[in-house]
Jmol script that loads the backbone (N, CA, C; Angstrom):
load data "model"
ATOM      1  N   MET A   1       0.840  -1.153   0.000  1.00  0.00           N
ATOM      2  CA  MET A   1       0.000   0.000   0.000  1.00  0.00           C
ATOM      3  C   MET A   1       0.896   1.230   0.000  1.00  0.00           C
ATOM      4  N   THR A   2       0.561   2.165  -0.816  1.00  0.00           N
ATOM      5  CA  THR A   2       1.330   3.407  -0.861  1.00  0.00           C
ATOM      6  C   THR A   2       0.500   4.505  -0.256  1.00  0.00           C
ATOM      7  N   THR A   3       1.174   5.469   0.310  1.00  0.00           N
ATOM      8  CA  THR A   3       0.451   6.586   0.907  1.00  0.00           C
ATOM      9  C   THR A   3       0.819   7.838   0.164  1.00  0.00           C
ATOM     10  N   SER A   4      -0.113   8.765   0.237  1.00  0.00           N
ATOM     11  CA  SER A   4       0.128  10.054  -0.400  1.00  0.00           C
ATOM     12  C   SER A   4       1.150  10.792   0.444  1.00  0.00           C
ATOM     13  N   PRO A   5       1.966  11.629  -0.156  1.00  0.00           N
ATOM     14  CA  PRO A   5       2.975  12.329   0.631  1.00  0.00           C
ATOM     15  C   PRO A   5       2.364  13.266   1.656  1.00  0.00           C
ATOM     16  N   ASN A   6       1.125  13.746   1.426  1.00  0.00           N
ATOM     17  CA  ASN A   6       0.505  14.687   2.370  1.00  0.00           C
ATOM     18  C   ASN A   6      -0.344  13.998   3.436  1.00  0.00           C
ATOM     19  N   VAL A   7      -0.694  12.716   3.244  1.00  0.00           N
ATOM     20  CA  VAL A   7      -1.547  11.993   4.184  1.00  0.00           C
ATOM     21  C   VAL A   7      -0.716  10.900   4.831  1.00  0.00           C
ATOM     22  N   PRO A   8      -0.487  11.034   6.128  1.00  0.00           N
ATOM     23  CA  PRO A   8       0.316   9.994   6.775  1.00  0.00           C
ATOM     24  C   PRO A   8      -0.462   8.687   6.843  1.00  0.00           C
ATOM     25  N   GLY A   9       0.200   7.609   6.709  1.00  0.00           N
ATOM     26  CA  GLY A   9      -0.411   6.288   6.801  1.00  0.00           C
ATOM     27  C   GLY A   9      -0.558   5.875   8.248  1.00  0.00           C
ATOM     28  N   PRO A  10      -1.372   4.855   8.496  1.00  0.00           N
ATOM     29  CA  PRO A  10      -1.543   4.388   9.868  1.00  0.00           C
ATOM     30  C   PRO A  10      -0.219   3.860  10.385  1.00  0.00           C
ATOM     31  N   GLY A  11       0.023   4.151  11.595  1.00  0.00           N
ATOM     32  CA  GLY A  11       1.278   3.685  12.167  1.00  0.00           C
ATOM     33  C   GLY A  11       1.055   3.282  13.601  1.00  0.00           C
ATOM     34  N   PRO A  12       2.083   2.769  14.238  1.00  0.00           N
ATOM     35  CA  PRO A  12       1.956   2.296  15.617  1.00  0.00           C
ATOM     36  C   PRO A  12       1.512   3.391  16.580  1.00  0.00           C
ATOM     37  N   SER A  13       1.818   4.649  16.279  1.00  0.00           N
ATOM     38  CA  SER A  13       1.434   5.722  17.203  1.00  0.00           C
ATOM     39  C   SER A  13      -0.064   6.004  17.173  1.00  0.00           C
ATOM     40  N   ASP A  14      -0.815   5.545  16.155  1.00  0.00           N
ATOM     41  CA  ASP A  14      -2.264   5.767  16.077  1.00  0.00           C
ATOM     42  C   ASP A  14      -3.059   4.799  16.952  1.00  0.00           C
ATOM     43  N   GLU A  15      -2.508   3.647  17.282  1.00  0.00           N
ATOM     44  CA  GLU A  15      -3.242   2.633  18.041  1.00  0.00           C
ATOM     45  C   GLU A  15      -3.662   3.111  19.422  1.00  0.00           C
ATOM     46  N   PRO A  16      -2.820   3.776  20.220  1.00  0.00           N
ATOM     47  CA  PRO A  16      -3.292   4.256  21.529  1.00  0.00           C
ATOM     48  C   PRO A  16      -4.443   5.252  21.398  1.00  0.00           C
ATOM     49  N   LEU A  17      -4.428   6.094  20.382  1.00  0.00           N
ATOM     50  CA  LEU A  17      -5.522   7.061  20.199  1.00  0.00           C
ATOM     51  C   LEU A  17      -6.838   6.358  19.905  1.00  0.00           C
ATOM     52  N   ALA A  18      -6.785   5.364  19.058  1.00  0.00           N
ATOM     53  CA  ALA A  18      -7.990   4.604  18.742  1.00  0.00           C
ATOM     54  C   ALA A  18      -8.515   3.901  19.991  1.00  0.00           C
ATOM     55  N   SER A  19      -7.622   3.361  20.788  1.00  0.00           N
ATOM     56  CA  SER A  19      -8.008   2.667  22.010  1.00  0.00           C
ATOM     57  C   SER A  19      -8.693   3.633  22.981  1.00  0.00           C
ATOM     58  N   PHE A  20      -8.103   4.825  23.171  1.00  0.00           N
ATOM     59  CA  PHE A  20      -8.724   5.817  24.051  1.00  0.00           C
ATOM     60  C   PHE A  20     -10.072   6.267  23.513  1.00  0.00           C
ATOM     61  N   SER A  21     -10.179   6.417  22.220  1.00  0.00           N
ATOM     62  CA  SER A  21     -11.432   6.840  21.609  1.00  0.00           C
ATOM     63  C   SER A  21     -12.528   5.816  21.902  1.00  0.00           C
ATOM     64  N   GLN A  22     -12.209   4.538  21.793  1.00  0.00           N
ATOM     65  CA  GLN A  22     -13.193   3.484  22.064  1.00  0.00           C
ATOM     66  C   GLN A  22     -13.578   3.462  23.536  1.00  0.00           C
ATOM     67  N   CYS A  23     -12.650   3.749  24.432  1.00  0.00           N
ATOM     68  CA  CYS A  23     -12.968   3.833  25.862  1.00  0.00           C
ATOM     69  C   CYS A  23     -14.018   4.907  26.093  1.00  0.00           C
ATOM     70  N   HIS A  24     -13.862   6.035  25.456  1.00  0.00           N
ATOM     71  CA  HIS A  24     -14.814   7.122  25.643  1.00  0.00           C
ATOM     72  C   HIS A  24     -16.186   6.773  25.093  1.00  0.00           C
ATOM     73  N   VAL A  25     -16.230   6.010  24.033  1.00  0.00           N
ATOM     74  CA  VAL A  25     -17.519   5.565  23.503  1.00  0.00           C
ATOM     75  C   VAL A  25     -18.245   4.743  24.565  1.00  0.00           C
ATOM     76  N   GLY A  26     -17.534   3.855  25.215  1.00  0.00           N
ATOM     77  CA  GLY A  26     -18.125   3.040  26.277  1.00  0.00           C
ATOM     78  C   GLY A  26     -18.579   3.887  27.454  1.00  0.00           C
ATOM     79  N   ILE A  27     -17.776   4.879  27.827  1.00  0.00           N
ATOM     80  CA  ILE A  27     -18.129   5.764  28.940  1.00  0.00           C
ATOM     81  C   ILE A  27     -19.383   6.559  28.599  1.00  0.00           C
ATOM     82  N   VAL A  28     -19.418   7.131  27.422  1.00  0.00           N
ATOM     83  CA  VAL A  28     -20.569   7.933  26.999  1.00  0.00           C
ATOM     84  C   VAL A  28     -21.817   7.062  26.928  1.00  0.00           C
ATOM     85  N   THR A  29     -21.677   5.866  26.404  1.00  0.00           N
ATOM     86  CA  THR A  29     -22.821   4.949  26.320  1.00  0.00           C
ATOM     87  C   THR A  29     -23.362   4.639  27.710  1.00  0.00           C
ATOM     88  N   GLN A  30     -22.471   4.346  28.652  1.00  0.00           N
ATOM     89  CA  GLN A  30     -22.920   4.043  30.014  1.00  0.00           C
ATOM     90  C   GLN A  30     -23.564   5.256  30.667  1.00  0.00           C
ATOM     91  N   LEU A  31     -23.041   6.444  30.424  1.00  0.00           N
ATOM     92  CA  LEU A  31     -23.643   7.653  30.969  1.00  0.00           C
ATOM     93  C   LEU A  31     -25.041   7.891  30.379  1.00  0.00           C
ATOM     94  N   GLN A  32     -25.219   7.547  29.110  1.00  0.00           N
ATOM     95  CA  GLN A  32     -26.541   7.669  28.498  1.00  0.00           C
ATOM     96  C   GLN A  32     -27.523   6.693  29.142  1.00  0.00           C
ATOM     97  N   VAL A  33     -27.063   5.491  29.405  1.00  0.00           N
ATOM     98  CA  VAL A  33     -27.909   4.506  30.089  1.00  0.00           C
ATOM     99  C   VAL A  33     -28.275   5.032  31.477  1.00  0.00           C
ATOM    100  N   LEU A  34     -27.309   5.582  32.186  1.00  0.00           N
ATOM    101  CA  LEU A  34     -27.551   6.146  33.501  1.00  0.00           C
ATOM    102  C   LEU A  34     -28.590   7.259  33.451  1.00  0.00           C
ATOM    103  N   GLY A  35     -28.629   8.000  32.364  1.00  0.00           N
ATOM    104  CA  GLY A  35     -29.604   9.076  32.209  1.00  0.00           C
ATOM    105  C   GLY A  35     -31.042   8.589  32.271  1.00  0.00           C
ATOM    106  N   GLY A  36     -31.274   7.317  31.978  1.00  0.00           N
ATOM    107  CA  GLY A  36     -32.624   6.754  32.058  1.00  0.00           C
ATOM    108  C   GLY A  36     -33.024   6.334  33.461  1.00  0.00           C
ATOM    109  N   LEU A  37     -32.078   6.373  34.395  1.00  0.00           N
ATOM    110  CA  LEU A  37     -32.353   5.908  35.752  1.00  0.00           C
ATOM    111  C   LEU A  37     -33.451   6.691  36.476  1.00  0.00           C
ATOM    112  N   PRO A  38     -33.496   8.017  36.408  1.00  0.00           N
ATOM    113  CA  PRO A  38     -34.570   8.735  37.114  1.00  0.00           C
ATOM    114  C   PRO A  38     -35.976   8.274  36.706  1.00  0.00           C
ATOM    115  N   ALA A  39     -36.176   8.009  35.442  1.00  0.00           N
ATOM    116  CA  ALA A  39     -37.495   7.539  34.994  1.00  0.00           C
ATOM    117  C   ALA A  39     -37.809   6.172  35.598  1.00  0.00           C
ATOM    118  N   LEU A  40     -36.796   5.318  35.703  1.00  0.00           N
ATOM    119  CA  LEU A  40     -37.002   3.994  36.292  1.00  0.00           C
ATOM    120  C   LEU A  40     -37.280   4.101  37.789  1.00  0.00           C
ATOM    121  N   VAL A  41     -36.602   5.018  38.461  1.00  0.00           N
ATOM    122  CA  VAL A  41     -36.838   5.220  39.887  1.00  0.00           C
ATOM    123  C   VAL A  41     -38.277   5.692  40.105  1.00  0.00           C
ATOM    124  N   GLU A  42     -38.741   6.615  39.269  1.00  0.00           N
ATOM    125  CA  GLU A  42     -40.119   7.095  39.385  1.00  0.00           C
ATOM    126  C   GLU A  42     -41.109   5.971  39.091  1.00  0.00           C
ATOM    127  N   ALA A  43     -40.810   5.163  38.084  1.00  0.00           N
ATOM    128  CA  ALA A  43     -41.700   4.040  37.766  1.00  0.00           C
ATOM    129  C   ALA A  43     -41.747   3.050  38.931  1.00  0.00           C
ATOM    130  N   ALA A  44     -40.610   2.795  39.559  1.00  0.00           N
ATOM    131  CA  ALA A  44     -40.568   1.886  40.710  1.00  0.00           C
ATOM    132  C   ALA A  44     -41.364   2.464  41.881  1.00  0.00           C
ATOM    133  N   ALA A  45     -41.230   3.763  42.115  1.00  0.00           N
ATOM    134  CA  ALA A  45     -41.994   4.409  43.189  1.00  0.00           C
ATOM    135  C   ALA A  45     -43.489   4.330  42.900  1.00  0.00           C
ATOM    136  N   GLN A  46     -43.868   4.526  41.654  1.00  0.00           N
ATOM    137  CA  GLN A  46     -45.274   4.431  41.268  1.00  0.00           C
ATOM    138  C   GLN A  46     -45.787   3.002  41.459  1.00  0.00           C
ATOM    139  N   ALA A  47     -44.968   2.015  41.103  1.00  0.00           N
ATOM    140  CA  ALA A  47     -45.360   0.616  41.286  1.00  0.00           C
ATOM    141  C   ALA A  47     -45.573   0.308  42.768  1.00  0.00           C
ATOM    142  N   ARG A  48     -44.675   0.806  43.634  1.00  0.00           N
ATOM    143  CA  ARG A  48     -44.832   0.590  45.076  1.00  0.00           C
ATOM    144  C   ARG A  48     -46.118   1.248  45.591  1.00  0.00           C
ATOM    145  N   ARG A  49     -46.390   2.459  45.119  1.00  0.00           N
ATOM    146  CA  ARG A  49     -47.582   3.186  45.542  1.00  0.00           C
ATOM    147  C   ARG A  49     -48.852   2.448  45.097  1.00  0.00           C
ATOM    148  N   ILE A  50     -48.897   2.023  43.855  1.00  0.00           N
ATOM    149  CA  ILE A  50     -50.070   1.309  43.330  1.00  0.00           C
ATOM    150  C   ILE A  50     -50.273  -0.006  44.080  1.00  0.00           C
ATOM    151  N   ALA A  51     -49.199  -0.729  44.308  1.00  0.00           N
ATOM    152  CA  ALA A  51     -49.307  -2.001  45.030  1.00  0.00           C
ATOM    153  C   ALA A  51     -49.823  -1.769  46.443  1.00  0.00           C
ATOM    154  N   SER A  52     -49.293  -0.772  47.119  1.00  0.00           N
ATOM    155  CA  SER A  52     -49.720  -0.463  48.481  1.00  0.00           C
ATOM    156  C   SER A  52     -51.191  -0.047  48.520  1.00  0.00           C
ATOM    157  N   GLU A  53     -51.594   0.814  47.600  1.00  0.00           N
ATOM    158  CA  GLU A  53     -52.993   1.250  47.547  1.00  0.00           C
ATOM    159  C   GLU A  53     -53.927   0.088  47.227  1.00  0.00           C
ATOM    160  N   THR A  54     -53.494  -0.813  46.354  1.00  0.00           N
ATOM    161  CA  THR A  54     -54.318  -1.969  45.995  1.00  0.00           C
ATOM    162  C   THR A  54     -54.471  -2.912  47.183  1.00  0.00           C
ATOM    163  N   LEU A  55     -53.381  -3.126  47.925  1.00  0.00           N
ATOM    164  CA  LEU A  55     -53.460  -3.960  49.127  1.00  0.00           C
ATOM    165  C   LEU A  55     -54.476  -3.380  50.110  1.00  0.00           C
ATOM    166  N   GLU A  56     -54.368  -2.097  50.372  1.00  0.00           N
ATOM    167  CA  GLU A  56     -55.276  -1.434  51.311  1.00  0.00           C
ATOM    168  C   GLU A  56     -56.713  -1.492  50.796  1.00  0.00           C
ATOM    169  N   PHE A  57     -56.916  -1.216  49.513  1.00  0.00           N
ATOM    170  CA  PHE A  57     -58.257  -1.214  48.936  1.00  0.00           C
ATOM    171  C   PHE A  57     -58.900  -2.591  49.040  1.00  0.00           C
ATOM    172  N   PHE A  58     -58.157  -3.627  48.674  1.00  0.00           N
ATOM    173  CA  PHE A  58     -58.753  -4.960  48.694  1.00  0.00           C
ATOM    174  C   PHE A  58     -59.089  -5.374  50.121  1.00  0.00           C
ATOM    175  N   ARG A  59     -58.144  -5.117  51.030  1.00  0.00           N
ATOM    176  CA  ARG A  59     -58.368  -5.526  52.422  1.00  0.00           C
ATOM    177  C   ARG A  59     -59.515  -4.753  53.067  1.00  0.00           C
ATOM    178  N   SER A  60     -59.571  -3.450  52.839  1.00  0.00           N
ATOM    179  CA  SER A  60     -60.572  -2.634  53.538  1.00  0.00           C
ATOM    180  C   SER A  60     -61.891  -2.536  52.789  1.00  0.00           C
ATOM    181  N   THR A  61     -61.884  -2.689  51.486  1.00  0.00           N
ATOM    182  CA  THR A  61     -63.107  -2.470  50.720  1.00  0.00           C
ATOM    183  C   THR A  61     -63.668  -3.765  50.146  1.00  0.00           C
ATOM    184  N   VAL A  62     -62.894  -4.478  49.375  1.00  0.00           N
ATOM    185  CA  VAL A  62     -63.427  -5.654  48.676  1.00  0.00           C
ATOM    186  C   VAL A  62     -63.814  -6.750  49.666  1.00  0.00           C
ATOM    187  N   LEU A  63     -62.917  -7.095  50.574  1.00  0.00           N
ATOM    188  CA  LEU A  63     -63.235  -8.165  51.531  1.00  0.00           C
ATOM    189  C   LEU A  63     -64.407  -7.772  52.424  1.00  0.00           C
ATOM    190  N   GLU A  64     -64.439  -6.518  52.839  1.00  0.00           N
ATOM    191  CA  GLU A  64     -65.553  -6.048  53.669  1.00  0.00           C
ATOM    192  C   GLU A  64     -66.859  -6.056  52.869  1.00  0.00           C
ATOM    193  N   HIS A  65     -66.785  -5.682  51.607  1.00  0.00           N
ATOM    194  CA  HIS A  65     -67.960  -5.695  50.729  1.00  0.00           C
ATOM    195  C   HIS A  65     -68.519  -7.118  50.627  1.00  0.00           C
ATOM    196  N   HIS A  66     -67.653  -8.078  50.383  1.00  0.00           N
ATOM    197  CA  HIS A  66     -68.104  -9.481  50.304  1.00  0.00           C
ATOM    198  C   HIS A  66     -68.777  -9.888  51.609  1.00  0.00           C
ATOM    199  N   SER A  67     -68.143  -9.545  52.718  1.00  0.00           N
ATOM    200  CA  SER A  67     -68.680  -9.920  54.024  1.00  0.00           C
ATOM    201  C   SER A  67     -70.053  -9.296  54.264  1.00  0.00           C
ATOM    202  N   GLU A  68     -70.190  -8.019  53.963  1.00  0.00           N
ATOM    203  CA  GLU A  68     -71.477  -7.340  54.151  1.00  0.00           C
ATOM    204  C   GLU A  68     -72.568  -7.944  53.272  1.00  0.00           C
ATOM    205  N   GLU A  69     -72.230  -8.222  52.018  1.00  0.00           N
ATOM    206  CA  GLU A  69     -73.225  -8.831  51.126  1.00  0.00           C
ATOM    207  C   GLU A  69     -73.702 -10.164  51.683  1.00  0.00           C
ATOM    208  N   GLU A  70     -72.762 -10.981  52.108  1.00  0.00           N
ATOM    209  CA  GLU A  70     -73.111 -12.322  52.577  1.00  0.00           C
ATOM    210  C   GLU A  70     -73.817 -12.286  53.932  1.00  0.00           C
ATOM    211  N   ARG A  71     -73.484 -11.315  54.754  1.00  0.00           N
ATOM    212  CA  ARG A  71     -74.066 -11.212  56.086  1.00  0.00           C
ATOM    213  C   ARG A  71     -75.424 -10.505  56.076  1.00  0.00           C
ATOM    214  N   GLU A  72     -75.572  -9.484  55.192  1.00  0.00           N
ATOM    215  CA  GLU A  72     -76.782  -8.654  55.244  1.00  0.00           C
ATOM    216  C   GLU A  72     -77.636  -8.720  53.974  1.00  0.00           C
ATOM    217  N   LEU A  73     -77.012  -8.462  52.822  1.00  0.00           N
ATOM    218  CA  LEU A  73     -77.782  -8.345  51.584  1.00  0.00           C
ATOM    219  C   LEU A  73     -78.384  -9.676  51.140  1.00  0.00           C
ATOM    220  N   PHE A  74     -77.562 -10.698  51.042  1.00  0.00           N
ATOM    221  CA  PHE A  74     -78.062 -11.965  50.510  1.00  0.00           C
ATOM    222  C   PHE A  74     -79.183 -12.543  51.376  1.00  0.00           C
ATOM    223  N   PRO A  75     -79.037 -12.555  52.697  1.00  0.00           N
ATOM    224  CA  PRO A  75     -80.160 -13.066  53.509  1.00  0.00           C
ATOM    225  C   PRO A  75     -81.427 -12.219  53.350  1.00  0.00           C
ATOM    226  N   ALA A  76     -81.261 -10.897  53.216  1.00  0.00           N
ATOM    227  CA  ALA A  76     -82.433 -10.030  53.042  1.00  0.00           C
ATOM    228  C   ALA A  76     -83.132 -10.319  51.718  1.00  0.00           C
ATOM    229  N   VAL A  77     -82.370 -10.489  50.662  1.00  0.00           N
ATOM    230  CA  VAL A  77     -82.958 -10.783  49.352  1.00  0.00           C
ATOM    231  C   VAL A  77     -83.633 -12.154  49.395  1.00  0.00           C
ATOM    232  N   LEU A  78     -82.982 -13.122  49.994  1.00  0.00           N
ATOM    233  CA  LEU A  78     -83.574 -14.460  50.097  1.00  0.00           C
ATOM    234  C   LEU A  78     -84.876 -14.431  50.903  1.00  0.00           C
ATOM    235  N   SER A  79     -84.869 -13.687  51.986  1.00  0.00           N
ATOM    236  CA  SER A  79     -86.085 -13.667  52.818  1.00  0.00           C
ATOM    237  C   SER A  79     -87.232 -12.908  52.154  1.00  0.00           C
ATOM    238  N   SER A  80     -86.914 -12.023  51.225  1.00  0.00           N
ATOM    239  CA  SER A  80     -87.984 -11.280  50.550  1.00  0.00           C
ATOM    240  C   SER A  80     -88.496 -11.996  49.304  1.00  0.00           C
ATOM    241  N   ALA A  81     -87.801 -13.049  48.902  1.00  0.00           N
ATOM    242  CA  ALA A  81     -88.242 -13.799  47.713  1.00  0.00           C
ATOM    243  C   ALA A  81     -89.444 -14.668  48.066  1.00  0.00           C
ATOM    244  N   THR A  82     -90.348 -14.760  47.109  1.00  0.00           N
ATOM    245  CA  THR A  82     -91.536 -15.580  47.280  1.00  0.00           C
ATOM    246  C   THR A  82     -91.130 -17.049  47.285  1.00  0.00           C
ATOM    247  N   LYS A  83     -91.728 -17.818  48.197  1.00  0.00           N
ATOM    248  CA  LYS A  83     -91.409 -19.255  48.260  1.00  0.00           C
ATOM    249  C   LYS A  83     -91.728 -19.904  46.928  1.00  0.00           C
ATOM    250  N   GLY A  84     -90.919 -20.905  46.608  1.00  0.00           N
ATOM    251  CA  GLY A  84     -91.127 -21.614  45.354  1.00  0.00           C
ATOM    252  C   GLY A  84     -90.052 -21.266  44.345  1.00  0.00           C
ATOM    253  N   ALA A  85     -90.482 -21.096  43.092  1.00  0.00           N
ATOM    254  CA  ALA A  85     -89.538 -20.901  41.981  1.00  0.00           C
ATOM    255  C   ALA A  85     -88.686 -19.642  42.160  1.00  0.00           C
ATOM    256  N   GLU A  86     -89.312 -18.552  42.621  1.00  0.00           N
ATOM    257  CA  GLU A  86     -88.553 -17.306  42.786  1.00  0.00           C
ATOM    258  C   GLU A  86     -87.451 -17.494  43.836  1.00  0.00           C
ATOM    259  N   ARG A  87     -87.796 -18.083  44.963  1.00  0.00           N
ATOM    260  CA  ARG A  87     -86.805 -18.293  46.022  1.00  0.00           C
ATOM    261  C   ARG A  87     -85.704 -19.219  45.548  1.00  0.00           C
ATOM    262  N   GLU A  88     -86.056 -20.247  44.826  1.00  0.00           N
ATOM    263  CA  GLU A  88     -85.048 -21.172  44.298  1.00  0.00           C
ATOM    264  C   GLU A  88     -84.103 -20.456  43.332  1.00  0.00           C
ATOM    265  N   GLN A  89     -84.660 -19.606  42.490  1.00  0.00           N
ATOM    266  CA  GLN A  89     -83.835 -18.850  41.540  1.00  0.00           C
ATOM    267  C   GLN A  89     -82.894 -17.887  42.281  1.00  0.00           C
ATOM    268  N   VAL A  90     -83.422 -17.203  43.287  1.00  0.00           N
ATOM    269  CA  VAL A  90     -82.598 -16.291  44.080  1.00  0.00           C
ATOM    270  C   VAL A  90     -81.499 -17.075  44.793  1.00  0.00           C
ATOM    271  N   GLN A  91     -81.825 -18.249  45.321  1.00  0.00           N
ATOM    272  CA  GLN A  91     -80.820 -19.070  46.004  1.00  0.00           C
ATOM    273  C   GLN A  91     -79.692 -19.465  45.050  1.00  0.00           C
ATOM    274  N   VAL A  92     -80.048 -19.810  43.817  1.00  0.00           N
ATOM    275  CA  VAL A  92     -79.032 -20.153  42.812  1.00  0.00           C
ATOM    276  C   VAL A  92     -78.117 -18.957  42.563  1.00  0.00           C
ATOM    277  N   ILE A  93     -78.707 -17.793  42.444  1.00  0.00           N
ATOM    278  CA  ILE A  93     -77.923 -16.572  42.207  1.00  0.00           C
ATOM    279  C   ILE A  93     -77.014 -16.279  43.404  1.00  0.00           C
ATOM    280  N   VAL A  94     -77.561 -16.364  44.609  1.00  0.00           N
ATOM    281  CA  VAL A  94     -76.773 -16.116  45.823  1.00  0.00           C
ATOM    282  C   VAL A  94     -75.619 -17.118  45.916  1.00  0.00           C
ATOM    283  N   ASP A  95     -75.916 -18.382  45.677  1.00  0.00           N
ATOM    284  CA  ASP A  95     -74.859 -19.407  45.731  1.00  0.00           C
ATOM    285  C   ASP A  95     -73.752 -19.110  44.720  1.00  0.00           C
ATOM    286  N   ARG A  96     -74.159 -18.684  43.527  1.00  0.00           N
ATOM    287  CA  ARG A  96     -73.162 -18.355  42.492  1.00  0.00           C
ATOM    288  C   ARG A  96     -72.315 -17.158  42.922  1.00  0.00           C
ATOM    289  N   LEU A  97     -72.959 -16.144  43.498  1.00  0.00           N
ATOM    290  CA  LEU A  97     -72.217 -14.964  43.948  1.00  0.00           C
ATOM    291  C   LEU A  97     -71.257 -15.301  45.087  1.00  0.00           C
ATOM    292  N   VAL A  98     -71.699 -16.121  46.026  1.00  0.00           N
ATOM    293  CA  VAL A  98     -70.812 -16.541  47.124  1.00  0.00           C
ATOM    294  C   VAL A  98     -69.632 -17.327  46.560  1.00  0.00           C
ATOM    295  N   ASP A  99     -69.903 -18.195  45.608  1.00  0.00           N
ATOM    296  CA  ASP A  99     -68.825 -18.953  44.970  1.00  0.00           C
ATOM    297  C   ASP A  99     -67.843 -18.011  44.262  1.00  0.00           C
ATOM    298  N   GLN A 100     -68.367 -17.000  43.580  1.00  0.00           N
ATOM    299  CA  GLN A 100     -67.494 -16.025  42.928  1.00  0.00           C
ATOM    300  C   GLN A 100     -66.660 -15.259  43.955  1.00  0.00           C
ATOM    301  N   HIS A 101     -67.248 -14.930  45.084  1.00  0.00           N
ATOM    302  CA  HIS A 101     -66.485 -14.270  46.152  1.00  0.00           C
ATOM    303  C   HIS A 101     -65.302 -15.145  46.569  1.00  0.00           C
ATOM    304  N   ARG A 102     -65.558 -16.436  46.786  1.00  0.00           N
ATOM    305  CA  ARG A 102     -64.488 -17.344  47.203  1.00  0.00           C
ATOM    306  C   ARG A 102     -63.411 -17.451  46.112  1.00  0.00           C
ATOM    307  N   GLN A 103     -63.835 -17.473  44.843  1.00  0.00           N
ATOM    308  CA  GLN A 103     -62.851 -17.527  43.746  1.00  0.00           C
ATOM    309  C   GLN A 103     -61.985 -16.272  43.725  1.00  0.00           C
ATOM    310  N   ILE A 104     -62.615 -15.120  43.863  1.00  0.00           N
ATOM    311  CA  ILE A 104     -61.882 -13.849  43.881  1.00  0.00           C
ATOM    312  C   ILE A 104     -60.919 -13.830  45.063  1.00  0.00           C
ATOM    313  N   GLU A 105     -61.379 -14.266  46.208  1.00  0.00           N
ATOM    314  CA  GLU A 105     -60.538 -14.274  47.403  1.00  0.00           C
ATOM    315  C   GLU A 105     -59.382 -15.260  47.269  1.00  0.00           C
ATOM    316  N   ALA A 106     -59.604 -16.384  46.605  1.00  0.00           N
ATOM    317  CA  ALA A 106     -58.520 -17.340  46.366  1.00  0.00           C
ATOM    318  C   ALA A 106     -57.477 -16.743  45.408  1.00  0.00           C
ATOM    319  N   MET A 107     -57.946 -16.064  44.367  1.00  0.00           N
ATOM    320  CA  MET A 107     -57.012 -15.397  43.450  1.00  0.00           C
ATOM    321  C   MET A 107     -56.241 -14.317  44.194  1.00  0.00           C
ATOM    322  N   TRP A 108     -56.937 -13.585  45.049  1.00  0.00           N
ATOM    323  CA  TRP A 108     -56.293 -12.532  45.832  1.00  0.00           C
ATOM    324  C   TRP A 108     -55.193 -13.125  46.723  1.00  0.00           C
ATOM    325  N   SER A 109     -55.481 -14.255  47.345  1.00  0.00           N
ATOM    326  CA  SER A 109     -54.490 -14.848  48.250  1.00  0.00           C
ATOM    327  C   SER A 109     -53.223 -15.269  47.490  1.00  0.00           C
ATOM    328  N   ARG A 110     -53.365 -15.580  46.207  1.00  0.00           N
ATOM    329  CA  ARG A 110     -52.183 -15.905  45.395  1.00  0.00           C
ATOM    330  C   ARG A 110     -51.457 -14.631  44.944  1.00  0.00           C
ATOM    331  N   LEU A 111     -52.194 -13.558  44.740  1.00  0.00           N
ATOM    332  CA  LEU A 111     -51.621 -12.295  44.267  1.00  0.00           C
ATOM    333  C   LEU A 111     -51.044 -11.445  45.392  1.00  0.00           C
ATOM    334  N   GLU A 112     -51.648 -11.529  46.560  1.00  0.00           N
ATOM    335  CA  GLU A 112     -51.280 -10.656  47.682  1.00  0.00           C
ATOM    336  C   GLU A 112     -49.793 -10.701  48.052  1.00  0.00           C
ATOM    337  N   PRO A 113     -49.151 -11.865  48.140  1.00  0.00           N
ATOM    338  CA  PRO A 113     -47.717 -11.852  48.492  1.00  0.00           C
ATOM    339  C   PRO A 113     -46.847 -11.096  47.497  1.00  0.00           C
ATOM    340  N   ALA A 114     -47.152 -11.218  46.220  1.00  0.00           N
ATOM    341  CA  ALA A 114     -46.369 -10.493  45.203  1.00  0.00           C
ATOM    342  C   ALA A 114     -46.595  -8.987  45.324  1.00  0.00           C
ATOM    343  N   LEU A 115     -47.855  -8.591  45.544  1.00  0.00           N
ATOM    344  CA  LEU A 115     -48.144  -7.171  45.721  1.00  0.00           C
ATOM    345  C   LEU A 115     -47.481  -6.618  46.978  1.00  0.00           C
ATOM    346  N   THR A 116     -47.466  -7.409  48.028  1.00  0.00           N
ATOM    347  CA  THR A 116     -46.806  -6.997  49.270  1.00  0.00           C
ATOM    348  C   THR A 116     -45.316  -6.787  49.013  1.00  0.00           C
ATOM    349  N   SER A 117     -44.738  -7.667  48.259  1.00  0.00           N
ATOM    350  CA  SER A 117     -43.316  -7.555  47.916  1.00  0.00           C
ATOM    351  C   SER A 117     -43.050  -6.293  47.095  1.00  0.00           C
ATOM    352  N   VAL A 118     -43.897  -6.020  46.127  1.00  0.00           N
ATOM    353  CA  VAL A 118     -43.748  -4.805  45.314  1.00  0.00           C
ATOM    354  C   VAL A 118     -43.927  -3.575  46.191  1.00  0.00           C
ATOM    355  N   ALA A 119     -44.907  -3.588  47.078  1.00  0.00           N
ATOM    356  CA  ALA A 119     -45.166  -2.434  47.949  1.00  0.00           C
ATOM    357  C   ALA A 119     -43.965  -2.131  48.836  1.00  0.00           C
ATOM    358  N   LYS A 120     -43.245  -3.171  49.223  1.00  0.00           N
ATOM    359  CA  LYS A 120     -42.058  -2.997  50.068  1.00  0.00           C
ATOM    360  C   LYS A 120     -40.838  -2.570  49.251  1.00  0.00           C
ATOM    361  N   GLY A 121     -40.934  -2.702  47.943  1.00  0.00           N
ATOM    362  CA  GLY A 121     -39.835  -2.283  47.080  1.00  0.00           C
ATOM    363  C   GLY A 121     -38.853  -3.381  46.835  1.00  0.00           C
TER     364      GLY A 121
END
end "model"
wireframe off; spacefill off
backbone 0.3
color backbone group
């Protein structure tokens, strides 16, 4: 390979410069990645807040709602139903709703530990 008299060819002295240049590329890349950290911290804080609020909501509202329905509403509806076909139909509906409550509560019991973990960070 021939070089032009005005353009120096690659030589051993160029290798350290190239090496330093590549180091800076890595540094800049890592600093750019670091720049995304505040958004991730905010997202993590939001996840903890949502998990905590969901835990409180389910424990104080959903479980209490199920309990109130089963303790007060369902017996009242059953007692106001006319004996016979109407009462039987209402009983089927009440049984289905109670079963759905138990299903929801079983799903909650599987989800709750993960949400608790997220809430704790």
